[in-house]
N, C-alpha and C positions, 0 to 999 in steps of 0.2 A: 474422425470416427474410427473405432477400435476395429480390429480385424473380426473379432468375435460378434461384434455389432453387425458388420457387413455380411458375414455367414449368415446371422439370423434373418437380415432382410432379403438376401439372396434366396434363402429356403421359402421365405414368405412368396418372392416373386414366382419362384418356380411351382408354386402351389403345395410344396411339401409340408406347410404347417399352416395354420389359419391365423387370421389376424389376433385374435385372442392369445393363441399360444405364442406367437411372437411377441405380444406384449408382455407376456409372464417371463419369457426368455429374457427380454431386455431389463425387466425389473429387477430379477434374480442376478443379471450380469452387473448391474448398477450397486446393488447391495453387496456383492462379493468385491466390486472394485473400489467401493468407497474409501477404506481405510488407506489404501495403495496409492490413491490419487493426489496425496500431497495436500491435505486440508491444512489449515491454520493450526489445528491442535496436534496433527501428526508432525509438523515441522519442528526439528530440534532446536531447542534455546540456543540462543547465541548465534544463530545462522542469518538473521537479519541483515541484508546487506544495502537496501534502498529505503529512502523515504519518499513516498509517491503522493502528489498532490495533484489531484483531478477536479477541474472546475467546468461544469456545463452550464453555460449562461446564455440569456438572451438579451442582447443589447441594441437598442431601437428596432426590435422586431426581427433581428438577424441572429441566428444561434452562433456561438461561439464556443470554443473549447481551448481548456489549458491542460496539458498532460506533463508533469514535471516528476522526473524522477532523479534524486540527489542522492548519490554514493554516501553512505555513512561515513566511510573512510574520509571523504572531502570535510565532512562536519569536524571529525577528530583532528585533522590536520589544521583548520580553522581554529580550534579551540587552542592548540599548541602554539599557532602564530599569534594569538591573541595575548599570549601571555609575553610577547617580545614588544608589543605596543607601548609606548610611554605612558605612564598614568595619566598626565594631562590630556594626552590625545584620547583616551578611554573616556574621559569625563566628557568631553567635547562631543565623541561618538555617541555617549549615553543621552546626553541632551538633545541630539538630534533624532535619535531613536525615539524617545519620549515625546517630543514634538511630532513626530509622525504617528503616534498613537501606539508604538511598540515599546512596552515596558519590560525591557531587558536590562540588566545592569551586567555589562560586559566585564567589570571588574570582578564580580562573582564567578564567573565561569572558570572552572577547573577540569583539566582532563580527567580525572578520576571521577568527578560528577556526571560527566558526559558518558563514560563507561557504564554507570549506575543506570543512565537513562537509556542508553541504547539497550542494554538488557531487559528493560521491560518495555520497548517500543513495539516488539512483537505482538504485544498484549493490547495494543491501542488502535482503535479504528475510531475516527471522527467522521460523522455524516451530517451534514447541514442541508436541509431542502427548505428554498424559499420559492414564491412565485417566479422569481427571475433567475434563479440560480440552483444549482446543486453542487456541493463541494464535499469532497471525501478526501481525508487524510489517513494513511495508512503505511505499513512498512511490508515490505516482500523481501 
């Protein structure tokens, strides 16, 4: 809670303003603070640091939650390290990934391509809703 919002609520409790006046003041405060709160649109380009994956699911009637935050610097380092893997190992890794349903060709990953991808990640939000799970993938 911001200091200004607390002051408005304190005035309401003290009887200095009505509930309607407090509501109007809080609404005006939110309008004034909206651009400064760091919305996705206000974030400077290139400042994305993490890839976030959040999964809320129900498994056998039990709620479960997965919340993963991967530093993009780790992805960059991984692509650079992939360049050191022998080609025959990459072929085997690609086959294993494909068998697992992950259609990624590790031989095609290049550091400069990753940088272009990272530049656009801050514009991407993926949300999947199903009866048993909700999945969100986004950058922050």
